[in-house]
Every structure is written in C-alpha cells, then in structure tokens.
C-alpha positions as CSV (number, residue, x, y, z in Angstrom):
1,X,212.1,42.7,98.0
2,X,211.2,41.9,94.5
3,X,213.5,43.1,91.7
4,X,214.5,42.4,88.2
5,X,217.8,40.7,87.3
6,X,220.7,42.9,88.3
7,X,223.6,40.7,87.4
8,X,224.6,40.7,91.1
9,X,227.5,38.5,92.2
10,X,229.4,37.8,95.4
11,X,232.3,40.1,96.1
12,X,235.5,38.6,94.9
13,X,233.8,36.2,92.4
14,X,235.4,35.8,89.0
15,X,232.2,34.6,87.4
16,X,229.9,37.0,85.7
17,X,226.7,35.5,87.1
18,X,223.1,36.7,87.2
19,X,222.7,35.0,90.6
20,X,224.5,32.4,92.7
21,X,221.4,30.2,92.6
22,X,218.4,30.3,90.2
23,X,215.2,28.8,91.5
24,X,212.8,27.9,88.7
25,X,209.1,28.0,89.8
26,X,207.5,30.3,92.4
27,X,205.0,28.0,94.1
28,X,205.3,27.0,97.7
29,X,208.4,24.8,97.2
30,X,210.2,27.5,95.2
31,X,209.4,30.3,97.5
32,X,210.5,28.4,100.6
33,X,213.7,27.4,98.9
34,X,214.4,31.0,97.8
35,X,213.8,32.1,101.4
36,X,216.1,29.5,102.9
37,X,218.9,30.5,100.5
38,X,218.4,34.1,101.3
39,X,218.6,33.4,105.0
40,X,221.8,31.5,104.3
41,X,223.4,34.5,102.7
42,X,223.0,33.5,99.0
43,X,222.2,35.8,96.1
44,X,219.1,34.0,94.8
45,X,216.9,34.7,91.8
46,X,213.4,33.2,91.7
47,X,212.1,32.8,88.1
48,X,208.3,32.5,87.8
49,X,206.1,32.3,84.8
50,X,203.1,33.9,86.5
51,X,202.7,37.7,86.5
52,X,201.8,37.7,90.3
53,X,201.1,35.2,93.1
54,X,197.4,35.1,92.5
55,X,195.9,31.8,91.4
56,X,192.3,30.9,90.4
57,X,192.0,27.9,92.7
58,X,193.8,25.8,95.2
59,X,195.2,22.4,94.5
60,X,196.2,21.8,98.1
61,X,193.8,22.4,101.0
62,X,196.1,22.6,103.9
63,X,199.3,21.4,105.7
64,X,200.3,18.6,108.0
65,X,201.9,19.0,111.4
66,X,205.6,18.8,110.4
67,X,205.2,21.5,107.8
68,X,203.7,23.7,110.5
69,X,206.6,22.9,112.8
70,X,209.1,24.0,110.2
71,X,207.3,27.3,109.7
72,X,207.4,27.6,113.5
73,X,211.1,27.1,113.4
74,X,211.3,30.2,111.1
75,X,209.0,32.3,113.3
76,X,206.2,32.6,110.7
77,X,203.7,29.9,111.7
78,X,201.3,32.3,113.4
79,X,200.6,33.9,110.0
80,X,199.2,30.6,108.8
81,X,197.4,29.7,112.0
82,X,195.6,33.0,112.0
83,X,194.3,32.3,108.5
84,X,193.5,28.6,108.7
85,X,191.5,26.1,110.8
86,X,193.1,23.4,112.8
87,X,191.8,20.0,111.8
88,X,192.5,16.3,112.1
89,X,193.1,14.3,109.0
90,X,191.3,11.2,107.6
91,X,193.5,8.7,105.8
92,X,192.5,5.4,104.2
93,X,188.9,6.7,104.0
94,X,187.4,6.5,107.5
95,X,190.6,6.3,109.6
96,X,191.0,9.5,111.6
97,X,194.6,10.2,112.4
98,X,194.2,12.1,115.6
99,X,197.4,13.9,116.6
100,X,195.9,15.3,119.9
101,X,198.3,13.1,122.0
102,X,201.4,13.5,119.9
103,X,204.2,15.6,121.4
104,X,204.3,18.6,119.1
105,X,203.3,22.2,119.5
106,X,201.0,21.6,116.5
107,X,199.1,18.4,117.1
108,X,196.8,18.9,114.1
109,X,196.7,19.6,110.4
110,X,195.7,23.1,109.2
111,X,192.9,23.6,106.7
112,X,194.0,26.4,104.5
113,X,193.7,26.8,100.7
114,X,196.9,26.8,98.7
115,X,196.1,30.2,97.3
116,X,196.2,31.6,100.8
117,X,199.3,29.6,101.7
118,X,201.1,31.1,98.6
119,X,200.0,34.6,99.5
120,X,201.4,34.3,103.0
121,X,204.6,32.8,101.7
122,X,205.0,35.6,99.2
123,X,204.7,38.1,102.0
124,X,207.5,36.3,103.9
125,X,209.7,36.1,100.8
126,X,209.2,39.9,100.1
127,X,210.7,40.6,103.5
128,X,213.9,38.8,102.5
129,X,216.7,39.7,99.9
130,X,215.1,37.5,97.2
131,X,215.1,38.8,93.7
132,X,212.3,37.7,91.3
133,X,211.9,37.6,87.5
134,X,208.2,37.2,86.7
135,X,206.4,36.3,83.5
136,X,209.5,34.3,82.6
137,X,209.0,30.9,81.0
138,X,212.0,28.6,81.1
139,X,212.7,26.7,77.8
140,X,216.0,25.0,78.6
141,X,218.8,24.4,81.1
142,X,222.5,23.7,80.3
143,X,225.4,23.3,82.6
144,X,229.2,23.0,82.4
145,X,231.8,22.4,85.1
146,X,231.3,25.8,86.7
147,X,227.9,27.2,85.9
148,X,224.3,26.6,84.9
149,X,222.6,28.5,82.1
150,X,218.8,28.9,82.2
151,X,217.3,29.8,78.8
152,X,214.1,31.8,78.9
153,X,211.4,31.9,76.1
154,X,212.2,35.5,75.3
155,X,215.8,34.6,74.4
156,X,217.4,35.7,77.7
157,X,220.1,33.5,79.1
158,X,220.6,33.6,82.9
159,X,223.7,32.2,84.4
160,X,224.2,30.9,88.0
161,X,226.4,28.6,90.0
162,X,223.4,26.3,90.6
163,X,219.8,25.9,89.5
164,X,216.9,24.2,91.2
165,X,213.8,23.0,89.4
166,X,210.6,23.6,91.4
167,X,208.6,23.8,88.3
168,X,206.0,21.1,88.7
169,X,205.3,17.6,87.5
170,X,206.0,18.5,83.9
171,X,209.3,20.1,84.9
172,X,211.3,21.6,82.1
173,X,214.3,21.6,84.3
174,X,214.0,17.9,84.9
175,X,213.8,17.1,81.2
176,X,216.6,19.4,80.3
177,X,218.8,17.7,82.9
178,X,217.9,14.3,81.4
179,X,216.7,12.9,84.8
180,X,214.4,10.0,84.6
181,X,210.8,10.1,86.0
182,X,209.8,6.5,86.8
183,X,206.7,5.1,88.4
184,X,203.2,3.9,87.7
185,X,200.5,5.1,85.2
186,X,197.1,6.4,86.3
187,X,194.3,4.0,87.3
188,X,191.9,6.8,88.3
189,X,191.6,10.6,88.0
190,X,190.0,13.3,90.0
191,X,188.2,16.5,89.0
192,X,188.9,19.3,91.4
193,X,186.9,22.5,91.1
194,X,185.6,25.6,92.9
195,X,182.2,26.8,91.9
196,X,178.9,28.2,93.1
197,X,175.8,26.0,94.1
198,X,172.5,27.8,94.7
199,X,170.9,24.6,96.0
200,X,171.5,22.6,99.1
201,X,174.3,20.0,98.2
202,X,175.2,17.2,100.6
203,X,178.4,18.3,102.2
204,X,181.1,15.7,103.0
205,X,182.0,12.5,101.3
206,X,180.0,10.3,98.9
207,X,181.0,6.8,97.8
208,X,179.8,5.0,94.7
209,X,181.1,2.5,92.2
210,X,183.3,5.2,90.7
211,X,185.1,6.0,94.0
212,X,185.2,8.7,96.6
213,X,183.7,12.2,96.0
214,X,183.2,15.3,98.2
215,X,181.6,18.7,98.4
216,X,182.9,21.2,100.9
217,X,182.0,24.9,101.6
218,X,184.6,27.6,100.8
219,X,185.3,30.3,103.3
220,X,184.2,33.1,101.0
221,X,180.6,31.8,101.4
222,X,177.7,32.8,99.1
223,X,177.2,29.2,98.0
224,X,180.8,28.8,97.0
225,X,182.0,25.1,97.2
226,X,185.0,23.0,96.5
227,X,184.3,19.7,94.7
228,X,186.3,16.6,94.3
229,X,184.9,13.9,91.9
230,X,186.8,10.7,91.3
231,X,186.8,9.2,87.8
232,X,187.2,5.6,86.8
233,X,188.7,4.8,84.4
234,X,191.0,7.9,84.3
235,X,190.0,10.7,82.0
236,X,192.6,12.3,79.7
237,X,193.6,16.0,79.9
238,X,194.4,18.2,82.9
239,X,192.2,21.1,81.7
240,X,188.6,19.9,81.9
241,X,185.7,22.0,80.8
242,X,182.7,23.4,82.7
243,X,180.5,20.9,80.9
244,X,182.7,18.0,82.1
245,X,182.3,19.2,85.6
246,X,178.5,19.5,85.3
247,X,178.2,16.0,83.8
248,X,180.4,14.6,86.6
249,X,178.2,16.2,89.3
250,X,175.0,14.9,87.7
251,X,176.6,11.4,87.4
252,X,177.5,11.2,91.1
253,X,174.6,13.1,92.9
254,X,171.9,12.9,90.2
255,X,171.3,16.6,90.4
256,X,173.5,19.7,89.9
257,X,172.3,21.8,93.0
258,X,172.3,24.9,90.8
259,X,176.0,24.5,89.9
260,X,177.3,27.5,88.0
261,X,180.2,29.9,87.6
262,X,183.2,27.6,88.2
263,X,186.3,29.8,88.8
264,X,188.7,26.9,88.6
265,X,188.6,23.3,87.3
266,X,191.6,20.9,87.2
267,X,192.2,17.2,86.9
268,X,194.7,15.1,88.7
269,X,195.4,11.4,88.7
270,X,196.9,8.7,90.9
271,X,199.9,8.3,88.6
272,X,202.9,8.0,90.9
273,X,206.3,9.0,89.5
274,X,209.6,10.0,91.1
275,X,212.8,11.5,89.7
276,X,215.5,8.9,89.6
277,X,217.9,11.5,90.9
278,X,217.3,14.7,92.8
279,X,220.6,16.0,91.6
280,X,222.4,16.1,88.3
281,X,225.6,18.0,88.7
282,X,224.7,21.6,89.4
283,X,221.0,21.1,88.8
284,X,218.5,20.0,91.6
285,X,214.9,19.1,91.7
286,X,212.4,19.7,94.5
287,X,208.6,19.4,95.0
288,X,206.4,18.1,92.2
289,X,209.4,18.3,89.8
290,X,210.9,15.5,91.9
291,X,207.7,13.5,92.7
292,X,204.0,13.4,91.7
293,X,201.3,11.3,93.2
294,X,197.6,11.1,94.0
295,X,196.2,14.0,96.1
296,X,194.8,11.5,98.6
297,X,196.1,12.5,102.1
298,X,197.2,16.0,101.1
299,X,200.9,15.3,101.3
300,X,202.2,17.0,98.1
301,X,202.6,20.6,99.3
302,X,204.3,19.6,102.6
303,X,206.6,17.1,101.0
304,X,207.8,19.8,98.6
305,X,208.2,22.4,101.3
306,X,210.3,19.9,103.3
307,X,212.4,19.2,100.3
308,X,213.2,22.9,100.2
309,X,214.1,23.1,103.9
310,X,216.4,20.2,103.5
311,X,218.2,21.5,100.4
312,X,218.3,25.2,101.2
313,X,220.8,25.4,104.0
314,X,223.1,22.8,102.4
315,X,223.2,24.6,99.1
316,X,223.8,27.9,101.0
317,X,226.8,26.5,102.8
318,X,228.4,25.1,99.6
319,X,227.8,28.4,97.7
320,X,229.4,30.4,100.6
321,X,232.4,28.1,100.7
322,X,231.6,26.9,104.2
323,X,231.1,23.2,103.5
324,X,232.5,20.8,100.8
325,X,230.3,20.1,97.7
326,X,229.9,16.5,98.9
327,X,227.3,17.9,101.3
328,X,224.9,18.3,98.4
329,X,224.8,14.6,97.8
330,X,223.0,14.2,101.2
331,X,220.0,15.9,99.7
332,X,219.1,13.0,97.4
333,X,220.2,10.5,100.0
334,X,217.8,11.9,102.6
335,X,214.8,13.1,100.6
336,X,214.5,10.4,97.8
337,X,213.5,7.7,100.3
338,X,210.9,10.1,101.8
339,X,209.5,10.6,98.3
340,X,209.4,6.9,97.8
341,X,207.4,6.5,101.0
342,X,204.9,9.2,100.1
343,X,204.3,7.6,96.7
344,X,203.9,4.2,98.4
345,X,201.4,5.7,100.8
346,X,199.2,7.3,98.2
347,X,199.2,4.1,96.1
348,X,198.1,2.2,99.1
349,X,195.3,4.6,99.8
350,X,194.1,4.4,96.2
351,X,194.0,0.6,96.5
352,X,192.3,0.8,99.8
353,X,189.5,2.9,98.4
354,X,189.0,0.9,95.2
355,X,185.3,0.0,94.7
356,X,186.0,-3.4,93.0
357,X,185.9,-6.7,95.0
358,X,189.6,-6.5,95.6
359,X,189.3,-3.1,97.3
360,X,186.3,-4.2,99.4
361,X,188.2,-7.3,100.6
362,X,191.2,-5.2,101.5
363,X,189.1,-2.7,103.5
364,X,187.2,-5.5,105.3
365,X,190.5,-7.2,106.2
366,X,192.4,-4.1,107.4
367,X,190.0,-1.5,108.6
368,X,189.8,-2.9,112.1
369,X,193.6,-3.2,112.4
370,X,194.1,0.4,111.2
371,X,191.8,1.6,114.0
372,X,194.0,0.1,116.7
373,X,195.8,2.9,118.6
374,X,199.3,1.6,118.0
375,X,198.7,1.2,114.2
376,X,196.9,4.5,114.0
377,X,199.8,6.3,115.8
378,X,202.3,4.7,113.4
379,X,200.2,6.0,110.4
380,X,199.9,9.4,112.1
381,X,203.6,9.7,112.6
382,X,204.3,8.7,109.0
383,X,201.8,10.8,107.2
384,X,202.4,13.9,109.3
385,X,206.2,13.4,108.9
386,X,206.6,13.9,112.6
387,X,208.2,10.4,112.9
388,X,210.6,10.8,110.0
389,X,214.2,9.8,110.8
390,X,217.0,10.4,108.4
391,X,219.8,7.8,108.5
392,X,222.5,9.8,110.1
393,X,224.1,6.8,111.9
394,X,223.8,5.2,115.2
395,X,223.9,6.8,118.6
396,X,221.3,8.7,120.7
397,X,217.7,8.1,119.7
398,X,217.5,11.8,118.8
399,X,220.0,11.5,115.9
400,X,218.3,11.9,112.6
401,X,215.0,13.0,114.0
402,X,213.3,16.4,114.2
403,X,214.3,18.1,117.4
404,X,211.5,18.3,120.0
405,X,210.3,21.8,120.9
406,X,211.3,21.5,124.5
407,X,211.6,24.5,126.9
408,X,215.2,25.6,127.6
409,X,216.5,27.6,130.5
410,X,219.2,29.8,129.2
411,X,221.2,32.9,130.2
412,X,218.6,34.9,128.3
413,X,215.7,33.3,130.1
414,X,213.3,30.5,129.2
415,X,213.1,29.9,125.4
416,X,211.6,27.3,123.1
417,X,214.0,25.1,121.1
418,X,212.2,26.1,117.9
419,X,213.0,29.8,118.6
420,X,216.7,29.0,118.4
421,X,216.2,28.1,114.7
422,X,214.5,31.4,113.5
423,X,217.7,32.6,111.8
424,X,218.1,29.3,109.9
425,X,221.6,28.7,111.5
426,X,222.9,25.4,113.1
427,X,222.8,25.4,116.8
428,X,224.9,23.5,119.4
429,X,222.8,23.2,122.6
430,X,225.0,22.4,125.6
431,X,222.7,21.0,128.2
432,X,225.2,20.7,131.0
433,X,224.0,24.0,132.4
434,X,224.1,27.7,131.7
435,X,227.4,28.0,133.5
436,X,229.2,25.2,131.6
437,X,232.2,26.4,129.5
438,X,231.9,25.8,125.7
439,X,233.5,22.5,124.8
440,X,235.7,23.6,123.2
441,X,234.9,26.9,121.6
442,X,237.6,26.6,118.9
443,X,235.9,23.4,117.5
444,X,232.9,25.4,116.4
445,X,232.6,26.9,112.9
446,X,231.8,30.6,113.2
447,X,228.2,30.2,111.9
448,X,227.2,27.6,114.5
449,X,225.4,29.2,117.4
450,X,226.4,27.9,120.9
451,X,223.6,27.9,123.5
452,X,224.3,26.7,127.0
453,X,221.1,25.6,128.6
454,X,219.2,23.4,131.1
455,X,216.2,21.3,130.2
456,X,214.0,18.4,131.5
457,X,215.8,15.1,131.9
458,X,213.5,13.3,129.4
459,X,212.0,14.3,126.1
460,X,209.0,12.9,124.3
461,X,209.4,11.8,120.7
462,X,206.4,10.8,118.4
463,X,206.0,7.0,118.3
464,X,209.3,6.5,120.1
465,X,208.2,7.9,123.5
466,X,210.4,9.2,126.2
467,X,214.1,9.4,125.6
468,X,216.8,10.8,127.9
469,X,218.0,14.3,127.2
470,X,221.6,14.2,126.0
471,X,224.5,16.2,127.4
472,X,224.5,18.3,124.2
473,X,223.0,18.2,120.8
474,X,223.8,19.7,117.4
475,X,220.7,20.8,115.5
476,X,220.8,21.5,111.7
477,X,219.0,24.5,110.3
478,X,216.2,22.3,109.1
479,X,215.5,21.2,112.6
480,X,216.9,17.7,112.5
481,X,219.5,16.5,115.1
482,X,222.9,15.8,113.5
483,X,224.6,14.7,116.7
484,X,223.7,14.1,120.3
485,X,226.0,13.0,123.1
486,X,228.9,14.0,125.3
487,X,230.7,17.0,123.9
488,X,233.9,16.0,125.6
489,X,234.3,12.5,124.0
490,X,235.7,13.7,120.6
491,X,232.7,12.6,118.5
492,X,231.4,16.1,117.9
493,X,234.4,17.4,116.0
494,X,234.0,15.1,113.0
495,X,230.3,15.7,112.8
496,X,230.8,19.4,112.8
497,X,233.3,19.1,110.0
498,X,231.0,16.9,107.9
499,X,228.0,19.2,108.1
500,X,229.2,22.7,108.8
501,X,232.8,22.8,107.6
502,X,236.1,23.5,109.5
503,X,236.3,25.8,112.5
504,X,237.2,28.9,110.6
505,X,235.5,32.0,109.1
506,X,233.9,31.2,105.7
507,X,235.4,33.0,102.7
508,X,233.2,35.9,101.5
C-alpha cells in the first residue's frame, strides 16, 4: 500500500517520528529492505526520487541462484520464474559455471531485465504495509543520539529512529554520514544500451583489442537489442550520447546494422569501491551505496538484495525492542567481507579479460585449471553465493550457511524448509520427531516458531557435500543457520538470546 507520509509512530512512543525507519532509494535493494522491515512489524517509509517504478533500461540482466532462493524463502520466486528464462552463467570469459548438479531448488541463474525485476518487486511491496514518498530527492542526513533527520530538496525534514541509504554509488546518505568509499579507480568502461537494429547483427560475444563486447536480442522483439561495448581507456561521463553509441558500434563491428532509436544508454566502469563501514550510528548503507564494481558476472543486484535480507530482520528486532542494539553491528561484520569478495572477483575478471600481453598470459595459464570440475564448482559456489558461510562460530557444518531446502515431515504434513520462512520469522526445527516435546518451550522468544519434524539423515550442501542432519537447528529469517546441535545440552539458550532476545513478549 503506497501512501504519503502520515507521521505514524509506534503506540506508546514518545518520539514524534515520521517513520521508525526511512529507506532512501527505491531500487531492488531499497524495496526488498522495506518489505523485510514491514514483515518484521516496523513502520517503514520508502523515499524515492522517481515518480514511478518505470525505468528506460535495465542495468542488471538477471539474478543468481542464491537470490532466487531468498525470494523462494518469501514465497514470491514463482513471479520471477514465470517472467524470466533459466540460464547458466559464464564467468572469466569462456568458463561456464554450470549449477545443474548443485543441491538447490534453483540450479541456474535467471535471465530477467532489471526493469521487470523492479516491477515485480514493486507489486510485492504494494501488498505490504510499506509507505512511500515519491519524487523526493534527499539532500542531507543528520543524526543525534535518538533520531535521524532526512532533509529533502523541497525543504521537508523527515525524522526516524534509523535511516538506510540504498541510493546508489553516488549515495547522498553515505556522504552525509561521512563514511569513506575506498578502492581502485577505473581502468576500463562499458557502454550499455538498448536500441533497434534493422540489419542482421552478430549475436553473442565479440573480442578485440579493446576488450569484450556483446549484442543480445531483447524479449520485446522487432529488432530490439541490448548492447555492451567495452572501452579502453575508460571514457568519462555516465550519460553518453547516441552519437557515442553509434561510433562505438562502428569501431567494434565496422558497421552499424541499422542502429537507431536508442531508448537507454549508460556507462559503467570497473572502478571497485566499498564503504569503509556499513553503519555509522543510526545510519546504514546497502547495495550500491555500500559497494560498486564492474558489471562483469552480474553480481551487483543480488549482492544488494542479500544485504537487505541480512539487515532487515535485525533492524526490525531492534526497533521492536526484541533484541539489543548490538545485534546491528553484525550487519557490517557479516556483509562487509562479502562485499570485499565481490569486488575482488570482479577485479579478477577484468584482469583475466585484459587484451594486453599480461591478460593473455594469465588466460593461457589459468583457463585449463578453471575448467577442472573441482575449481569450477568452487567458483560456482562463490559467484552464486550458494557456498557463502558467515562466521558464526564453530560447531555443526550447517552453522553460518544457508539452510538447505530439505523436505520435512511435520504434524501438518510434508513441507519444504523454505516454506517455513515465508513469514520472515526465525524458526527452531526440532528434528527428533513430530512427537518430541519442545525443549524447553520457555526458552523460546515468542516470535521464534517451533516446528517438530523428521527429515533425511544426511543433507547436501554446495561444495561441502553430505553432512549429517542435526537433532535441531535454529534458522534466522534470512535463511542462515544460527545454531545446530542437541537442544538439551544448554548451548541453544545463549544463541537464542544473542540473536532473538530473551524469552519474553516484546514490548509494543
């Protein structure tokens, strides 16, 4: 439900707030974060500079497997699968990262333009109690010990308990919070465009001394294509002209194939930068506001969406008084290393595809090794994010990893593990059998769901292989295992308190 600012505040609050959390930026990261906060019971306001969700072109062209899993955990993945096309991804040029044998319900990527992804996310957000303020440009952010003030260009000042910048690589929120943005400068740039070609262009990849280029058909047909042209050295400006596009096509393919009517042209580079901190007091960063990098590998959209899934439930628990504020520090601790790894991977791909003698030598040396099954599987697990493990301590191999989507026999019948996460609540799955007594029920915070169940004795994890099913496991709302083991040995209670607060009803 979209609505203008109403000055809504939680019952019993002494603060005159416009929202409990303000999310700045209504792209995929901002929408997912707003949805997660709403599912967590938070009054959230999404501030977006665009008048509507429409966009002239699509920066991203799809999603990797872990992002699809996370949408599956919210019960919305079928919307995207119905609109997109399953595909396998090439990384490092010719290396096909085939996920067909990986234990996941979605052993593939999904080819789907960002414009369509955003439209589907907007439909989901509209079904939730998320308020929006459109055509609102943010000019500044200030905070004190209790609140954050978001200053709009029209002079409006919006106040909240927390604010999250999902406002892109040139983030106003990041600059206002005085958070550093460190990394490497561009060595190459890319023209991305959608246009019409009346001729017969060569579809697929083309390589020359400038780099890697591509032409692909768009689903709307009628000669509509998506173009990617690499530029060395990097060209300045992120708003190239139609003439620059035409010149680039001629330079690479020696003819223009009847190029005309570009509806969208943009420029990106391989500059790799990351926020030095994902949190500064009551201000957080997610998505491109926290990390920018080359489009190679198509990891940008998914990394931002996964930032949102990680932060959303934690911020909701703190706002609702369920968990201590220290929980919010785990956001930077868990997601900053992921951002570092993504930047490293895109820099490696840029180096691998370089057309100079150094790049050629690197490819000749490594291409064979990267085609070995074990090495390819490692890359597939890394770039799809299926093999991600947060450092949540020692113990069962499941701890810190995404929970497998195993089949569970419960008192309600046979259900998928992912289906237990549709409500974005933590779940304690007791695998000692459907007749086992809760252990003990008073140790559970009221918002943690208890599901007695039975399952197979061994579960498959990407890269790791088969692991024994634990006696019980505690799954966070973002689908990662916080604890796995014997629920009678006393180890569960401390983990519950750290992540989900004491065993009492949360204040409202």
